[in-house]
Structure formats: C-alpha cells, structure tokens
N, CA, C and O atoms as a GROMACS GRO file, in nm:
protein
  436
    1UNK      N    1   0.321   1.471  -0.820
    1UNK     CA    2   0.296   1.499  -0.695
    1UNK      C    3   0.227   1.391  -0.615
    1UNK      O    4   0.123   1.350  -0.665
    2UNK      N    5   0.261   1.340  -0.508
    2UNK     CA    6   0.197   1.252  -0.432
    2UNK      C    7   0.096   1.305  -0.328
    2UNK      O    8   0.091   1.422  -0.290
    3UNK      N    9   0.017   1.205  -0.287
    3UNK     CA   10  -0.067   1.241  -0.174
    3UNK      C   11  -0.001   1.301  -0.046
    3UNK      O   12  -0.054   1.394   0.016
    4UNK      N   13   0.106   1.248  -0.012
    4UNK     CA   14   0.186   1.295   0.108
    4UNK      C   15   0.239   1.436   0.070
    4UNK      O   16   0.247   1.520   0.160
    5UNK      N   17   0.279   1.472  -0.069
    5UNK     CA   18   0.326   1.601  -0.102
    5UNK      C   19   0.208   1.701  -0.075
    5UNK      O   20   0.234   1.811  -0.025
    6UNK      N   21   0.084   1.668  -0.105
    6UNK     CA   22  -0.026   1.764  -0.093
    6UNK      C   23  -0.065   1.777   0.045
    6UNK      O   24  -0.103   1.886   0.087
    7UNK      N   25  -0.057   1.661   0.130
    7UNK     CA   26  -0.064   1.678   0.277
    7UNK      C   27   0.037   1.767   0.339
    7UNK      O   28   0.005   1.847   0.427
    8UNK      N   29   0.152   1.755   0.299
    8UNK     CA   30   0.267   1.822   0.351
    8UNK      C   31   0.231   1.979   0.317
    8UNK      O   32   0.237   2.061   0.409
    9UNK      N   33   0.197   2.018   0.200
    9UNK     CA   34   0.174   2.148   0.154
    9UNK      C   35   0.059   2.220   0.254
    9UNK      O   36   0.071   2.334   0.300
   10UNK      N   37  -0.044   2.138   0.276
   10UNK     CA   38  -0.159   2.176   0.372
   10UNK      C   39  -0.101   2.204   0.516
   10UNK      O   40  -0.140   2.299   0.584
   11UNK      N   41  -0.009   2.116   0.558
   11UNK     CA   42   0.048   2.116   0.692
   11UNK      C   43   0.178   2.186   0.710
   11UNK      O   44   0.239   2.180   0.816
   12UNK      N   45   0.224   2.258   0.598
   12UNK     CA   46   0.362   2.293   0.588
   12UNK      C   47   0.403   2.394   0.710
   12UNK      O   48   0.508   2.377   0.771
   13UNK      N   49   0.310   2.503   0.740
   13UNK     CA   50   0.341   2.576   0.842
   13UNK      C   51   0.372   2.519   0.990
   13UNK      O   52   0.462   2.555   1.065
   14UNK      N   53   0.270   2.420   1.013
   14UNK     CA   54   0.308   2.347   1.146
   14UNK      C   55   0.422   2.258   1.130
   14UNK      O   56   0.494   2.231   1.226
   15UNK      N   57   0.442   2.210   1.011
   15UNK     CA   58   0.562   2.111   0.995
   15UNK      C   59   0.695   2.194   1.008
   15UNK      O   60   0.793   2.150   1.069
   16UNK      N   61   0.693   2.310   0.950
   16UNK     CA   62   0.816   2.404   0.965
   16UNK      C   63   0.840   2.440   1.104
   16UNK      O   64   0.954   2.436   1.152
   17UNK      N   65   0.727   2.478   1.179
   17UNK     CA   66   0.751   2.514   1.324
   17UNK      C   67   0.796   2.393   1.400
   17UNK      O   68   0.848   2.416   1.509
   18UNK      N   69   0.785   2.265   1.360
   18UNK     CA   70   0.833   2.150   1.433
   18UNK      C   71   0.970   2.107   1.378
   18UNK      O   72   1.039   2.021   1.432
   19UNK      N   73   1.005   2.175   1.264
   19UNK     CA   74   1.121   2.138   1.206
   19UNK      C   75   1.126   2.006   1.123
   19UNK      O   76   1.227   1.935   1.115
   20UNK      N   77   1.011   1.980   1.064
   20UNK     CA   78   0.987   1.858   0.986
   20UNK      C   79   0.990   1.889   0.840
   20UNK      O   80   0.906   1.969   0.799
   21UNK      N   81   1.073   1.839   0.758
   21UNK     CA   82   1.081   1.866   0.629
   21UNK      C   83   0.992   1.779   0.546
   21UNK      O   84   0.935   1.690   0.610
   22UNK      N   85   0.968   1.786   0.415
   22UNK     CA   86   0.879   1.715   0.348
   22UNK      C   87   0.905   1.556   0.347
   22UNK      O   88   0.812   1.476   0.356
   23UNK      N   89   1.035   1.519   0.336
   23UNK     CA   90   1.078   1.380   0.342
   23UNK      C   91   1.043   1.319   0.464
   23UNK      O   92   0.986   1.210   0.462
   24UNK      N   93   1.072   1.381   0.582
   24UNK     CA   94   1.041   1.323   0.711
   24UNK      C   95   0.873   1.307   0.724
   24UNK      O   96   0.814   1.210   0.772
   25UNK      N   97   0.820   1.415   0.675
   25UNK     CA   98   0.674   1.419   0.687
   25UNK      C   99   0.621   1.297   0.616
   25UNK      O  100   0.540   1.224   0.674
   26UNK      N  101   0.664   1.270   0.493
   26UNK     CA  102   0.607   1.168   0.421
   26UNK      C  103   0.651   1.032   0.485
   26UNK      O  104   0.574   0.936   0.485
   27UNK      N  105   0.760   1.026   0.532
   27UNK     CA  106   0.802   0.899   0.605
   27UNK      C  107   0.730   0.870   0.734
   27UNK      O  108   0.726   0.757   0.782
   28UNK      N  109   0.671   0.975   0.789
   28UNK     CA  110   0.574   0.951   0.910
   28UNK      C  111   0.445   0.913   0.874
   28UNK      O  112   0.373   0.858   0.958
   29UNK      N  113   0.403   0.937   0.753
   29UNK     CA  114   0.274   0.905   0.700
   29UNK      C  115   0.265   0.764   0.635
   29UNK      O  116   0.172   0.737   0.559
   30UNK      N  117   0.366   0.672   0.667
   30UNK     CA  118   0.364   0.549   0.593
   30UNK      C  119   0.238   0.469   0.632
   30UNK      O  120   0.185   0.484   0.742
   31UNK      N  121   0.196   0.393   0.547
   31UNK     CA  122   0.090   0.300   0.575
   31UNK      C  123  -0.047   0.340   0.608
   31UNK      O  124  -0.113   0.406   0.527
   32UNK      N  125  -0.091   0.308   0.716
   32UNK     CA  126  -0.235   0.325   0.759
   32UNK      C  127  -0.254   0.479   0.776
   32UNK      O  128  -0.357   0.535   0.738
   33UNK      N  129  -0.145   0.549   0.836
   33UNK     CA  130  -0.150   0.682   0.874
   33UNK      C  131  -0.182   0.761   0.742
   33UNK      O  132  -0.268   0.849   0.743
   34UNK      N  133  -0.116   0.729   0.636
   34UNK     CA  134  -0.121   0.792   0.505
   34UNK      C  135  -0.275   0.788   0.461
   34UNK      O  136  -0.339   0.883   0.417
   35UNK      N  137  -0.322   0.654   0.482
   35UNK     CA  138  -0.458   0.624   0.429
   35UNK      C  139  -0.566   0.698   0.509
   35UNK      O  140  -0.662   0.753   0.454
   36UNK      N  141  -0.545   0.696   0.642
   36UNK     CA  142  -0.631   0.785   0.716
   36UNK      C  143  -0.637   0.933   0.681
   36UNK      O  144  -0.741   1.000   0.679
   37UNK      N  145  -0.514   0.978   0.654
   37UNK     CA  146  -0.498   1.134   0.625
   37UNK      C  147  -0.567   1.166   0.495
   37UNK      O  148  -0.632   1.270   0.480
   38UNK      N  149  -0.550   1.066   0.390
   38UNK     CA  150  -0.612   1.085   0.263
   38UNK      C  151  -0.758   1.090   0.274
   38UNK      O  152  -0.826   1.167   0.206
   39UNK      N  153  -0.813   0.994   0.375
   39UNK     CA  154  -0.959   0.978   0.388
   39UNK      C  155  -1.020   1.106   0.445
   39UNK      O  156  -1.128   1.153   0.409
   40UNK      N  157  -0.928   1.164   0.548
   40UNK     CA  158  -0.986   1.291   0.616
   40UNK      C  159  -0.990   1.412   0.518
   40UNK      O  160  -1.079   1.497   0.519
   41UNK      N  161  -0.884   1.409   0.434
   41UNK     CA  162  -0.871   1.514   0.341
   41UNK      C  163  -0.983   1.512   0.233
   41UNK      O  164  -1.030   1.615   0.186
   42UNK      N  165  -1.026   1.381   0.194
   42UNK     CA  166  -1.144   1.359   0.111
   42UNK      C  167  -1.268   1.421   0.174
   42UNK      O  168  -1.334   1.511   0.121
   43UNK      N  169  -1.293   1.365   0.294
   43UNK     CA  170  -1.420   1.425   0.374
   43UNK      C  171  -1.412   1.578   0.378
   43UNK      O  172  -1.512   1.643   0.351
   44UNK      N  173  -1.297   1.638   0.411
   44UNK     CA  174  -1.290   1.788   0.411
   44UNK      C  175  -1.338   1.840   0.268
   44UNK      O  176  -1.424   1.929   0.258
   45UNK      N  177  -1.280   1.782   0.161
   45UNK     CA  178  -1.294   1.832   0.021
   45UNK      C  179  -1.448   1.821   0.000
   45UNK      O  180  -1.507   1.911  -0.059
   46UNK      N  181  -1.511   1.718   0.045
   46UNK     CA  182  -1.654   1.696   0.004
   46UNK      C  183  -1.734   1.806   0.088
   46UNK      O  184  -1.825   1.875   0.043
   47UNK      N  185  -1.688   1.808   0.210
   47UNK     CA  186  -1.770   1.907   0.297
   47UNK      C  187  -1.748   2.049   0.254
   47UNK      O  188  -1.828   2.136   0.286
   48UNK      N  189  -1.640   2.075   0.178
   48UNK     CA  190  -1.625   2.215   0.139
   48UNK      C  191  -1.748   2.280   0.066
   48UNK      O  192  -1.777   2.399   0.076
   49UNK      N  193  -1.811   2.194  -0.001
   49UNK     CA  194  -1.926   2.214  -0.096
   49UNK      C  195  -2.054   2.224  -0.006
   49UNK      O  196  -2.101   2.122   0.046
   50UNK      N  197  -2.111   2.347   0.011
   50UNK     CA  198  -2.235   2.360   0.095
   50UNK      C  199  -2.352   2.285   0.039
   50UNK      O  200  -2.437   2.243   0.117
   51UNK      N  201  -2.363   2.264  -0.089
   51UNK     CA  202  -2.488   2.212  -0.149
   51UNK      C  203  -2.480   2.052  -0.115
   51UNK      O  204  -2.387   1.983  -0.157
   52UNK      N  205  -2.576   2.004  -0.045
   52UNK     CA  206  -2.585   1.851  -0.010
   52UNK      C  207  -2.588   1.763  -0.137
   52UNK      O  208  -2.531   1.654  -0.139
   53UNK      N  209  -2.654   1.810  -0.240
   53UNK     CA  210  -2.654   1.734  -0.362
   53UNK      C  211  -2.519   1.718  -0.434
   53UNK      O  212  -2.487   1.614  -0.493
   54UNK      N  213  -2.446   1.822  -0.427
   54UNK     CA  214  -2.295   1.821  -0.468
   54UNK      C  215  -2.222   1.721  -0.384
   54UNK      O  216  -2.157   1.629  -0.434
   55UNK      N  217  -2.232   1.741  -0.251
   55UNK     CA  218  -2.166   1.647  -0.164
   55UNK      C  219  -2.198   1.497  -0.185
   55UNK      O  220  -2.110   1.411  -0.182
   56UNK      N  221  -2.329   1.470  -0.206
   56UNK     CA  222  -2.373   1.341  -0.244
   56UNK      C  223  -2.306   1.288  -0.362
   56UNK      O  224  -2.259   1.174  -0.364
   57UNK      N  225  -2.302   1.368  -0.461
   57UNK     CA  226  -2.248   1.323  -0.605
   57UNK      C  227  -2.106   1.300  -0.590
   57UNK      O  228  -2.057   1.200  -0.641
   58UNK      N  229  -2.032   1.387  -0.521
   58UNK     CA  230  -1.892   1.382  -0.509
   58UNK      C  231  -1.854   1.249  -0.416
   58UNK      O  232  -1.756   1.180  -0.444
   59UNK      N  233  -1.928   1.225  -0.320
   59UNK     CA  234  -1.905   1.105  -0.238
   59UNK      C  235  -1.936   0.981  -0.314
   59UNK      O  236  -1.869   0.879  -0.296
   60UNK      N  237  -2.040   0.985  -0.402
   60UNK     CA  238  -2.074   0.853  -0.486
   60UNK      C  239  -1.959   0.842  -0.594
   60UNK      O  240  -1.915   0.728  -0.613
   61UNK      N  241  -1.907   0.940  -0.661
   61UNK     CA  242  -1.802   0.916  -0.747
   61UNK      C  243  -1.680   0.874  -0.681
   61UNK      O  244  -1.616   0.783  -0.734
   62UNK      N  245  -1.635   0.930  -0.567
   62UNK     CA  246  -1.510   0.881  -0.491
   62UNK      C  247  -1.540   0.747  -0.435
   62UNK      O  248  -1.448   0.666  -0.431
   63UNK      N  249  -1.650   0.715  -0.396
   63UNK     CA  250  -1.670   0.573  -0.333
   63UNK      C  251  -1.662   0.480  -0.446
   63UNK      O  252  -1.600   0.376  -0.426
   64UNK      N  253  -1.718   0.500  -0.570
   64UNK     CA  254  -1.712   0.409  -0.685
   64UNK      C  255  -1.564   0.392  -0.724
   64UNK      O  256  -1.520   0.281  -0.752
   65UNK      N  257  -1.491   0.498  -0.726
   65UNK     CA  258  -1.349   0.474  -0.769
   65UNK      C  259  -1.276   0.381  -0.652
   65UNK      O  260  -1.195   0.291  -0.678
   66UNK      N  261  -1.315   0.415  -0.527
   66UNK     CA  262  -1.243   0.340  -0.427
   66UNK      C  263  -1.296   0.183  -0.430
   66UNK      O  264  -1.225   0.092  -0.384
   67UNK      N  265  -1.410   0.162  -0.481
   67UNK     CA  266  -1.456   0.028  -0.485
   67UNK      C  267  -1.366  -0.029  -0.599
   67UNK      O  268  -1.314  -0.140  -0.583
   68UNK      N  269  -1.347   0.042  -0.712
   68UNK     CA  270  -1.260  -0.020  -0.813
   68UNK      C  271  -1.137  -0.050  -0.769
   68UNK      O  272  -1.087  -0.159  -0.796
   69UNK      N  273  -1.072   0.044  -0.694
   69UNK     CA  274  -0.938   0.036  -0.648
   69UNK      C  275  -0.923  -0.089  -0.545
   69UNK      O  276  -0.822  -0.159  -0.547
   70UNK      N  277  -1.030  -0.111  -0.456
   70UNK     CA  278  -1.034  -0.215  -0.361
   70UNK      C  279  -1.024  -0.347  -0.436
   70UNK      O  280  -0.945  -0.435  -0.403
   71UNK      N  281  -1.114  -0.357  -0.546
   71UNK     CA  282  -1.112  -0.463  -0.621
   71UNK      C  283  -0.984  -0.507  -0.693
   71UNK      O  284  -0.956  -0.626  -0.709
   72UNK      N  285  -0.913  -0.413  -0.734
   72UNK     CA  286  -0.785  -0.422  -0.804
   72UNK      C  287  -0.680  -0.471  -0.706
   72UNK      O  288  -0.599  -0.557  -0.739
   73UNK      N  289  -0.682  -0.410  -0.577
   73UNK     CA  290  -0.593  -0.446  -0.473
   73UNK      C  291  -0.609  -0.584  -0.425
   73UNK      O  292  -0.512  -0.648  -0.384
   74UNK      N  293  -0.730  -0.632  -0.428
   74UNK     CA  294  -0.777  -0.758  -0.396
   74UNK      C  295  -0.711  -0.869  -0.497
   74UNK      O  296  -0.646  -0.967  -0.462
   75UNK      N  297  -0.743  -0.830  -0.626
   75UNK     CA  298  -0.694  -0.919  -0.728
   75UNK      C  299  -0.556  -0.932  -0.739
   75UNK      O  300  -0.507  -1.043  -0.764
   76UNK      N  301  -0.473  -0.814  -0.721
   76UNK     CA  302  -0.341  -0.812  -0.716
   76UNK      C  303  -0.286  -0.899  -0.591
   76UNK      O  304  -0.197  -0.981  -0.613
   77UNK      N  305  -0.329  -0.884  -0.476
   77UNK     CA  306  -0.291  -0.960  -0.366
   77UNK      C  307  -0.312  -1.116  -0.370
   77UNK      O  308  -0.235  -1.200  -0.323
   78UNK      N  309  -0.424  -1.137  -0.431
   78UNK     CA  310  -0.458  -1.278  -0.466
   78UNK      C  311  -0.346  -1.339  -0.556
   78UNK      O  312  -0.294  -1.447  -0.527
   79UNK      N  313  -0.309  -1.262  -0.673
   79UNK     CA  314  -0.222  -1.314  -0.767
   79UNK      C  315  -0.084  -1.321  -0.705
   79UNK      O  316  -0.010  -1.417  -0.730
   80UNK      N  317  -0.042  -1.214  -0.617
   80UNK     CA  318   0.076  -1.215  -0.548
   80UNK      C  319   0.094  -1.354  -0.470
   80UNK      O  320   0.185  -1.436  -0.483
   81UNK      N  321  -0.018  -1.360  -0.384
   81UNK     CA  322  -0.023  -1.478  -0.303
   81UNK      C  323  -0.001  -1.618  -0.376
   81UNK      O  324   0.060  -1.713  -0.328
   82UNK      N  325  -0.056  -1.613  -0.487
   82UNK     CA  326  -0.062  -1.745  -0.568
   82UNK      C  327   0.088  -1.765  -0.623
   82UNK      O  328   0.146  -1.873  -0.616
   83UNK      N  329   0.142  -1.653  -0.677
   83UNK     CA  330   0.275  -1.656  -0.739
   83UNK      C  331   0.383  -1.682  -0.621
   83UNK      O  332   0.483  -1.751  -0.640
   84UNK      N  333   0.355  -1.624  -0.503
   84UNK     CA  334   0.451  -1.655  -0.385
   84UNK      C  335   0.441  -1.808  -0.345
   84UNK      O  336   0.545  -1.872  -0.326
   85UNK      N  337   0.321  -1.865  -0.334
   85UNK     CA  338   0.315  -2.007  -0.304
   85UNK      C  339   0.386  -2.098  -0.407
   85UNK      O  340   0.456  -2.194  -0.375
   86UNK      N  341   0.363  -2.057  -0.534
   86UNK     CA  342   0.424  -2.128  -0.647
   86UNK      C  343   0.582  -2.117  -0.632
   86UNK      O  344   0.653  -2.218  -0.633
   87UNK      N  345   0.630  -1.992  -0.619
   87UNK     CA  346   0.776  -1.980  -0.602
   87UNK      C  347   0.831  -2.055  -0.482
   87UNK      O  348   0.941  -2.108  -0.495
   88UNK      N  349   0.761  -2.067  -0.359
   88UNK     CA  350   0.796  -2.152  -0.253
   88UNK      C  351   0.804  -2.290  -0.285
   88UNK      O  352   0.900  -2.358  -0.246
   89UNK      N  353   0.702  -2.341  -0.358
   89UNK     CA  354   0.693  -2.474  -0.399
   89UNK      C  355   0.818  -2.503  -0.491
   89UNK      O  356   0.894  -2.598  -0.473
   90UNK      N  357   0.830  -2.417  -0.585
   90UNK     CA  358   0.944  -2.438  -0.678
   90UNK      C  359   1.091  -2.445  -0.602
   90UNK      O  360   1.176  -2.527  -0.635
   91UNK      N  361   1.105  -2.364  -0.513
   91UNK     CA  362   1.221  -2.346  -0.433
   91UNK      C  363   1.239  -2.481  -0.352
   91UNK      O  364   1.347  -2.538  -0.348
   92UNK      N  365   1.135  -2.524  -0.292
   92UNK     CA  366   1.148  -2.640  -0.210
   92UNK      C  367   1.186  -2.769  -0.303
   92UNK      O  368   1.267  -2.855  -0.268
   93UNK      N  369   1.123  -2.770  -0.413
   93UNK     CA  370   1.139  -2.878  -0.517
   93UNK      C  371   1.303  -2.874  -0.557
   93UNK      O  372   1.371  -2.977  -0.558
   94UNK      N  373   1.356  -2.744  -0.588
   94UNK     CA  374   1.499  -2.742  -0.615
   94UNK      C  375   1.589  -2.782  -0.503
   94UNK      O  376   1.693  -2.844  -0.527
   95UNK      N  377   1.553  -2.751  -0.381
   95UNK     CA  378   1.618  -2.813  -0.275
   95UNK      C  379   1.625  -2.951  -0.262
   95UNK      O  380   1.730  -3.010  -0.239
   96UNK      N  381   1.505  -3.010  -0.278
   96UNK     CA  382   1.503  -3.155  -0.288
   96UNK      C  383   1.569  -3.227  -0.400
   96UNK      O  384   1.603  -3.345  -0.392
   97UNK      N  385   1.587  -3.154  -0.505
   97UNK     CA  386   1.664  -3.212  -0.621
   97UNK      C  387   1.814  -3.202  -0.605
   97UNK      O  388   1.892  -3.278  -0.661
   98UNK      N  389   1.852  -3.096  -0.521
   98UNK     CA  390   1.994  -3.077  -0.498
   98UNK      C  391   2.048  -3.172  -0.393
   98UNK      O  392   2.170  -3.192  -0.392
   99UNK      N  393   1.968  -3.233  -0.305
   99UNK     CA  394   2.002  -3.334  -0.198
   99UNK      C  395   2.081  -3.443  -0.268
   99UNK      O  396   2.048  -3.489  -0.377
  100UNK      N  397   2.183  -3.481  -0.202
  100UNK     CA  398   2.258  -3.598  -0.223
  100UNK      C  399   2.206  -3.726  -0.163
  100UNK      O  400   2.172  -3.725  -0.045
  101UNK      N  401   2.196  -3.828  -0.229
  101UNK     CA  402   2.153  -3.944  -0.159
  101UNK      C  403   2.271  -3.995  -0.080
  101UNK      O  404   2.385  -3.983  -0.125
  102UNK      N  405   2.246  -4.055   0.043
  102UNK     CA  406   2.347  -4.121   0.121
  102UNK      C  407   2.432  -4.226   0.044
  102UNK      O  408   2.552  -4.238   0.069
  103UNK      N  409   2.367  -4.302  -0.051
  103UNK     CA  410   2.446  -4.400  -0.126
  103UNK      C  411   2.547  -4.336  -0.201
  103UNK      O  412   2.651  -4.399  -0.215
  104UNK      N  413   2.538  -4.222  -0.253
  104UNK     CA  414   2.624  -4.158  -0.346
  104UNK      C  415   2.751  -4.109  -0.281
  104UNK      O  416   2.849  -4.081  -0.350
  105UNK      N  417   2.751  -4.099  -0.155
  105UNK     CA  418   2.868  -4.037  -0.085
  105UNK      C  419   2.965  -4.143  -0.036
  105UNK      O  420   2.930  -4.235   0.038
  106UNK      N  421   3.093  -4.125  -0.082
  106UNK     CA  422   3.197  -4.238  -0.064
  106UNK      C  423   3.243  -4.217   0.092
  106UNK      O  424   3.302  -4.114   0.123
  107UNK      N  425   3.216  -4.309   0.181
  107UNK     CA  426   3.260  -4.296   0.321
  107UNK      C  427   3.396  -4.366   0.345
  107UNK      O  428   3.455  -4.359   0.453
  108UNK      N  429   3.438  -4.428   0.248
  108UNK     CA  430   3.569  -4.511   0.272
  108UNK      C  431   3.690  -4.390   0.276
  108UNK      O  432   3.688  -4.288   0.207
  109UNK      N  433   3.789  -4.424   0.368
  109UNK     CA  434   3.908  -4.351   0.364
  109UNK      C  435   4.024  -4.426   0.342
  109UNK      O  436   4.133  -4.370   0.337
   0.00000   0.00000   0.00000
C-alpha cells in the first residue's frame, strides 16, 4: 500500500462524490502535492495524541527518519549526476571517434 493509497482511503468519500477513482487521485498527487499531503497527514497523526511528551517523541523520531532519507536522496542525486556527466562525456567521445576525417573521403568522381 502506497502513501497515495492511504490518502485516498482518508479522502474516499469526497473523491467518490467528485467521481475521482484511486488511480486518478494518485495521479493528481504527483510530486510536491504528494509530499505536502504526506507532511499534513504526519502532522495530524502527531496531533492526534494529546500528550505533548508523546507528540514531541513522535516528531523527533519522524524528523530523524526524514533526515536519513534526505541524506540518502542527496547521495543518490549526487551519484546520478556524476554518472550522467560521465555518460555524456562517453557519448561525446564516441561521436568524436565516429567522425570521418575529410582526408579519408574520396571526392573524385
């Protein structure tokens, strides 16, 4: 079950009224909208507990996990960028290697 599925279940009554099925709902939650909805759900979950100590503990645990995820995303993005640069350089080199020098072309007819 994905985060979009959970959000759809929470909003299903309203979505049904608007004729929006789970696939369309998930599609509309792409990117930043999905992230914002997850954060809102997280805050509502934390606020569900009336004890401030529990809220503080939950927030600390969730924030720590988000920090780890952020670090992972940063590392993956850096590695992806490096691999993309290397692939572009390799591609450009291949194109240069495939070029035929003007001297090798027979222009006599």
